[in-house]
N, C-alpha and C positions, 0 to 999 in steps of 0.2 A: 584414340586415348589423351593425346591434348587437349582436348578440346572437356575434357570429362575432369582433368586436371584443372582447370582454370573454371570451371562451372563450382567443383566444389571448393575449391579454396576460395572463391566468393560467397559462395554459401557458408564456408565456415568465419569467415573473416564478417561477415554480416550480422549471425550469431553473436562472435564475440563484441562487437561494438556496441548493438543494441541488445543484443541478452541483459547486461548486464545493468541497462536503463529501465527504472520505474516511472510508467506512465501513468499520472493521474489525472484523472476528468474533476471539474468541477462538479460542486455539490449540488448548484443551482441548474436548472434546464434552463437551455440557453447562453451559460455562458461559458467563459473561455477562461481555466484557469494558470494565469500568469507568477513566474515566481524569478525571482534574479539574486543571485549572493552577491555583485556586485553595488546591486540598488537597492537591496539591504530586508525585500517585501517577497510577499504573496499574498495574494488576490486577488479575486475571481471579477472578472470584466464581461460585460454583456458582448456577444457573440457578432452582434453588427455594428459594435464601435471598432479605431482602430486603436491599434497600440503604436507607440515611438517611446523609445528608451532613451536617454544616457549613460550610460555605465561610467562616465570622467567624472562628470556632476551631480551620480547617484540621485538619476529623477528619471520617473516616469512618467506619460501621458497618457490618457484612452481619451478620445476623442468621440464626439458622437458623430451620427451623418449630418452633411447636408440635410435643412428642409425646403431647398431650392434655393429658386434666385432670390430672392429676397433676404436670407438667411444672409446676414453680413458676420455675424460671428457663430464658429462652431465649436457648443457649449461643452466642456473638456473637465476631467476628473486629473488630478496630475498631485504626484506621491514625490516627497524628497527628504533624505535623510540628513541631518547635520549632528557632528560629533560633541558635545558639550565639553568646554575645558574641563579641565579639573578643579579648578578655581571656587570659590564659594563664587562669587560674583555671573557666574556662567552658569549657576544651578537652571533648572528645567521653569520656575518660578519664575527667572530672571529675564530667563529668555525670551518668554512670551512678552512678557512685560516691555521691554526692547521692541520686541516685534510691531507689536501694537502700536508704539508711541510712534511710530517711525510712519506709518499708515497715513495719517491726515498731509504728510509730504510728500508722499509718493501717488496717492489717488485723488484726482481733482475731485472736488465735492464731494471729497470722504462723509461718509454718513452712518453712523454704527446703526444698525440692528436689534442688532440680542449680542450676549458676551453670557458666556457661566460656563461650571465645570460640566462635562458631557465622557463618559466613559463607554471608551470602546472597548468591545467583548470582557477581556482580562485586565484590558490596559486603562486600572482606573483613573491612575493621575493622567487625565484630560482634561484640556479645557477648547472648547469654542468661540468663534468668535464670523458674526453675520451683520456685513456689511455693504453699503453702494457706493459707486463713483463712475465716475467719468474717464476713459481711457480713448487710445486715439482710435481702438474698435468700437467706441458707442459704449452708453449705458449698460452694467455690468453688477450683476449681483454676486457678491463673491461671498462662501462660506468656508471656514478655515477651518479647521480640526485640528490643533497641537496634543503628539500621544509620545509621553515620556515613557523610555525601552532602557532602564540603565545609564549608560553612557553617550546614548542618540535621544535626539527627538525627531519626531518624523513629522511632517504638515502635508497632512490632508489636504488639498484644496477642489473644492467645488466652484468653476465658474461660471455663469451662464447669464444670458437678457434675462430680464425681470419677466419678460414674457412667457419663457420657455422651463422658468426654473422649477418651479412647481412639479411640472413633466418629465422631468430630467433628474430631477433631485432624489422621486423615488427609486430610478436603479443607482443613485451614491450612494444612498442609503443602505442598499445592499448592499452593496462594493461593500460597504464601511465593515459591515461586519462581518468579512471573510477577509478582511486586514489582521497579517500575520505581519512581527516583526522579526529582522531574521539579524541584526546588529545588536548585539548589548554594547 
């Protein structure tokens, strides 16, 4: 009798804990849905990529699998969010300009490839830059999309070795189409 009672209570506890949860699947086959309130983002990522988050820094990263022993850098997508100041000088446009102006001093051999407006789903106030440069990991190509959502700016970064950029960029672009900002 005591065992039945424990089993019944365990079952009821599980129903209470999990019955109120809503499990959502990714819309794209072979993708996993990531959602985090502290990071402030919802996005789908390939199920063969690894995910790591830093809730304190409001950052999440999705890392490609290793391409073998000669793979010196694991290509990745990262997303971070920043709260804009209420002051006029920290408007979205100024944030982006200040960020881009600092790149030549932080990236050795900084070479701008392209830049311009780049609407992301319903986030029409978005801007993208693509550039290359050398880091401790070697020569990299970086694509950063700045997404404005109210008082927050999201920086969606895709970083890859130039030789694998096009291959993994297909996944990155599909991921970006599923991006949803949770912070306003």
